[in-house]
N, C-alpha and C positions, 0 to 999 in steps of 0.2 A: 348450680354446681360451681359457677365461676368464683364464688366467694368461699368455697369449701377449702379450709386450710388444714383439714385432718390429714396427717401424714404417717407413714410407716417407715421406720429406720431399721433396715435389715443389716445385721452385722455379725461378725464372729464374736464369740464370748470374750469378755475381758478387754475388748478393743477400746472401751471408753474409760478404762481405769488408769489413765495416765496420772502419774504423780509428780510430773515435772522433771523426771530423769531424762538426761540427754540421750540415752541409748534406746529410748522407746519411741522411735520415729513413727511407727504405724499407729500407736496409741495417741500420740500428740496430734497427728493429722486427723484422726477420727474424732477426737475431742473438739478440735477446732471446727470441723464440718458440722458436728452436732450442735455446738453452741451458736454458730452462725445461723443455722436453720431455725433454731428457737428464737433468735433475735429477729429473723425475718417475719416471724409470726405464725409459724407452723405449730399445730397442736400434735406433738409427736408421740407415737407409741413405739417402743423398742421390741424388735423380734430377733432373738439370738439364733444363729445357725451354726451347728457344730460341723467340724470338718469330717469327712467321710471315714467310716469304719469298714467300708466295703473292701474285702480282701483283694480283689482284682484291681480296683482303683489304687489301693495303697501300694501294690506291687508296681503298677505302672508309674506312680509317682516316685517310688524308691529307685527304679532303674532309669528314670529320666525320660519317659516317653509319653507322659500324661499331657492332655490338651484341655486345660481348665476343668479337671476332674476332681477338684478338691472337696466337693460337697455332693450330697445325694439330693438333687433338686426336686425330684418327684416325691421324695419322702415328705417334703414340706409343702407340696402344692396345695393339698386340701386345707390344711390348717391356715395357710396364708390367705387363701380365697375366703375362708370363713371369717377370718379376722377383718379383711378388707370390707366385706359386705356388712358385717355386724357393726363396725365402727364408721361406716360410710366414708371410707378413705379415698381421697382423690389423688394423693401424691405418694409415690413409693421411691425411697432413696436406698439404693444398694451400696453399702459401704465396702469398698475394696473390690478390685477386679477379680479376686479369687472367687467371688460369689456371682460372677457374671451370668452363669447359666440359669439363675432364678428368673431372669427377665422373660425368657421365652414362654414358660407355662402361664405366667401371669398376664402377659400381653395377649397371648392367644385366647385366654378366657375372657378378659375384660375389654380388649381392644382399646378404643380411644376414651373409654370411661375413666381410665386412670392415666396419670403421667408417671413414667418410670425413668428415673435418672440414676446413672452410675456416679458414685463419688470415687473418682479414680485417684489412687496414690501412685499410679504408674502401671504399665502393662507388663505381663510376663515376657513378652517378646523383647522388651528393652534390654534387660540384663542378659537374656539368653543370646541375643545377637552379639553382645559384647564377649560372651564366653566362647562363641564360635570363631570370632576373628582374633581374639586375644586370649587363647586358652592358657590356664595355669598348668595343666597336666597334658602330657602327650596322649593322643588317641589313635587307635588303628583306623584303617580306611573304612571299615564297615561302620564304626561308631561315628565317624565324621559324616558319612552319608546319611545315617539315621538322624543325626542332630540337625542337619540341614533340612531334611524332610519335616522334622518336628517344628522347626522354626517357621516354615511355610504354613503349617497347620495352625500354629498359634496366631500368626498374623491374619490368616483367613478367618478364623473364629472371631477375633477381635473386630474385624471389619463387618462380618456377617451380622453380629448382634447389634452393632450400631446402626446398620442399615435397616434392620427388620424389627427389633424388639425393644430398643431403647429410644426414648424420646429425646435424650440428651445426656451430656456428660459434664460434670463439674471437675475441672482439672486443677492440679496444684501449681502449674506454671504456664507461662505463655508458650514455652517450647512444647509442653504436653498438649496444650490447646491446639496448636498447629498440627501435631501428630493426629489428634482426634479428627480434625478436619480432613486429613489425608485418609483416615480410615472410613470417612463418610458419615460421621456423626451428624444427626439432624440439627443439633445445637451443641456447641462447645463453649463452655464458660470458664475463663481463668479466674480462680478464687485466690487472691494473694495471701501469703502467709502473714500472720499477725506478729509484729515485733513489740513485745512488752517493754516496760521501762523500769528495770530493777537493778540499777548499777551497784556493784560491790566495790569495796575499797581495795585497790590493787596494791600489791607489794612485790613488784617484779624483780627477779634476779637478772643481772645484767646480760648473761649469756644463755639464759634458759628459754627454750621454746617448747611447744607441746602439741600433741595430737590426741584426739579422742575418737574412737571408732571401732567397729567390728571388722576384724581382718578376714573373717570367712565370707565377707561380701567382696567378691573379686575386684570390682573397681576400686574399693578402698585399699585393698592389699597391694594392687599393682601401682596405683597412684602414689601411695606412701613409699613403696620401695624405689621407684624411679626418682622420687625426690631425694631420698636418702643417698642414692648414688651421686646426685649432683652436690649434695652437702658434704660429701667426703672431700671434695675439692676445696672446701672452705674451712678445713680443720685448723688452720692457723688462728681462727677466731676462738678456738676452744669451746665450741658449741656444746651445750648440754640439752639434748632432746629427750623429753620425758613423754612416754606413751601410756595411755590409759585405755583399756578395753579388753575384749575377749576375741577368740579363745586364748586361754593362758598358754598353751603349748606353742601357738603361733607367735604370741608376743615374746616368749623366751627365745624362740628361734631367731627372730629378727634382732633382739638385743645381743645375742651371741655373735651375730655376723657383723654388726656395726658397733664399734667401740664407743661412739659418742651417744648411743641410744640407751636410755635407762627405762626398762619396763616396770611400770608401777603396779600393774595388775587391774583388777576390777574393784571399783570404789563405790561406796554409798553416795547418795546425793550430797550429803554434808561434807564427806571426805573429798569429793570431787571439787566442790566450791573452794575448799581450803587449798587444794592443789593448784587449780587453774589461776588463782589470784597471784601466784608466784611466777607465772609465765610472762615473759616480755612479749611474746607473740604466740597467738593461737592459730594453728595451721589447718587449712581446709583444702587438702590436695586432691580435688575432684577434677580430673582432667578429661573425663568422658561424660557424655550425656546418658548416663545409666538411668534406671527406673526411678521415678519420683524426684524428691527434692532433698536437700541436706537440712534436716531439722536442727542439727547442732549449730548451724550458722545462726538461726534465729535465737537459739538459746544463748550463744556467745554474745550476740549483739545486745540482747536484753541486759546482760550482765556488764556490758561496757568493756569486754575483752578486746584487745588489739588484734584484729584478725588479718590473716593473709589468705585470700581465697582465689577463685578462678571464675571465668564466665559460667561454666557449668555448675559450679558450686553456689553461685549467686542466684540461680534461677528460682523463681517463686516469690521473690521479695521485691517490694516496691517502696522507694523513698524519694523525696523531693529535694533533699539538700544533704551535702556531705558526700564523702567517698569511702569506699572499702578498697583497700589495697588488693589489686586483682592481677594475677599472672596468667598468661596464656599457655605456659608450658613449665615443666620442672626447672629448666635453666633460669627462666625469668623469676620464678618463685625463690630459688636459691639466691639470686642476686638481690631481690628485695629484702630477704632475710638478712643478708650481709649488710646492706645499707642501713636498715633500721635497728640493727644491733650495735652499730658504731656511731650513729648520728643522733644524739639526744634531742637536738632542736627539731629535726624532722619527726622524731618519734613523739614528742610532746604535741606537736601540731596535729599529728595523726589522731591522737586521743581526742582532740577537740572536734576533728572531722567526724569521728565515730559518734560523738555526742549529738552532732547535727543529724546523722543518719537515724539514730534512735528516736530523736525528738521530732523528726519530720517524716516518719514512715506513714504509710496509709493506715488509717484508723479502722477499728472494728465497725464503727458507725458508717463509715464510707463504704466498706465492703458490703455491709448489710443492705444499704440502699441500692448498691449496684446489683446485687442478687435479686432484690425485689423487682427492679426494672427488667432484668433479663428473663425472669420467670413470670412477669406480668402479675405480680402480687400486689393487691391494694389493701 
């Protein structure tokens, strides 16, 4: 059994259909996990799991009291067991924390005959904690107490499964790996993000900067807005900040509030490439350690875009040479933007530094060998 590399990749439908778009973070992470496991040498079968249609669970999700109830795990128990036995599977990889509850029925049936690893893009409790301490909307006392109770249940469930029914977790950053250790994971492995090398010809406008992201993700919305509040103080520079993303009504709302913001809307991949090549700086205003990693950072790095990021925004990426402009807070980011919009020598030197980052990031081959060592794969 030690040399059995038959594996099952359990995943939500369409999670592996990434097409390179910057807005498909979950798909991009899923595709990277899958490709790396193939490179390690696993003979992988894919098992798709639909999200629940159970009315009670859907109501609980809708009103915000669900505790990892996105799927009907018992619905899939028998078919999963049958597939594992029939294909003599030794390794089970559960893609995304939303499918966490599948681990229990499989581990209780097979015990140590199979290894079950969670491919975590981040845990539900991460963003939920952010929402409780930095809410976008006001809540009444009863709702606040209910949310605090739910947060405790989420954290308890996350720890319970790692201690009892998961053999380990593959995490997308060192930060998440340490959180997994705190949860009690039997084995926590940080799998770095892959930075490809596909630079485009830049045609930056002298005062144009930009941001790409979904504003219905609270940390995105709040980080972007507090940066804009700092940039108001820099308007003698005549900054033109162009924003691409969804939802449309949120984008229009921000553009109406800040006169120097131009909302571009939702673009196709080809349209987005044409847009970002005109930006002098690409902004990544992630000021909190919310769930997962910033997939658009790797996308921007691969294209050679001049990025201004944060420590939280950089997590998940490893490189051996070069720098990424990194700000600890919105004030620092606004100051960096001002400096690099007005100093061409510094700006050109920074482009060279980013080339070093892209050319000296950890390779897919290195990551593959690391995973082999961690999982004891020969």
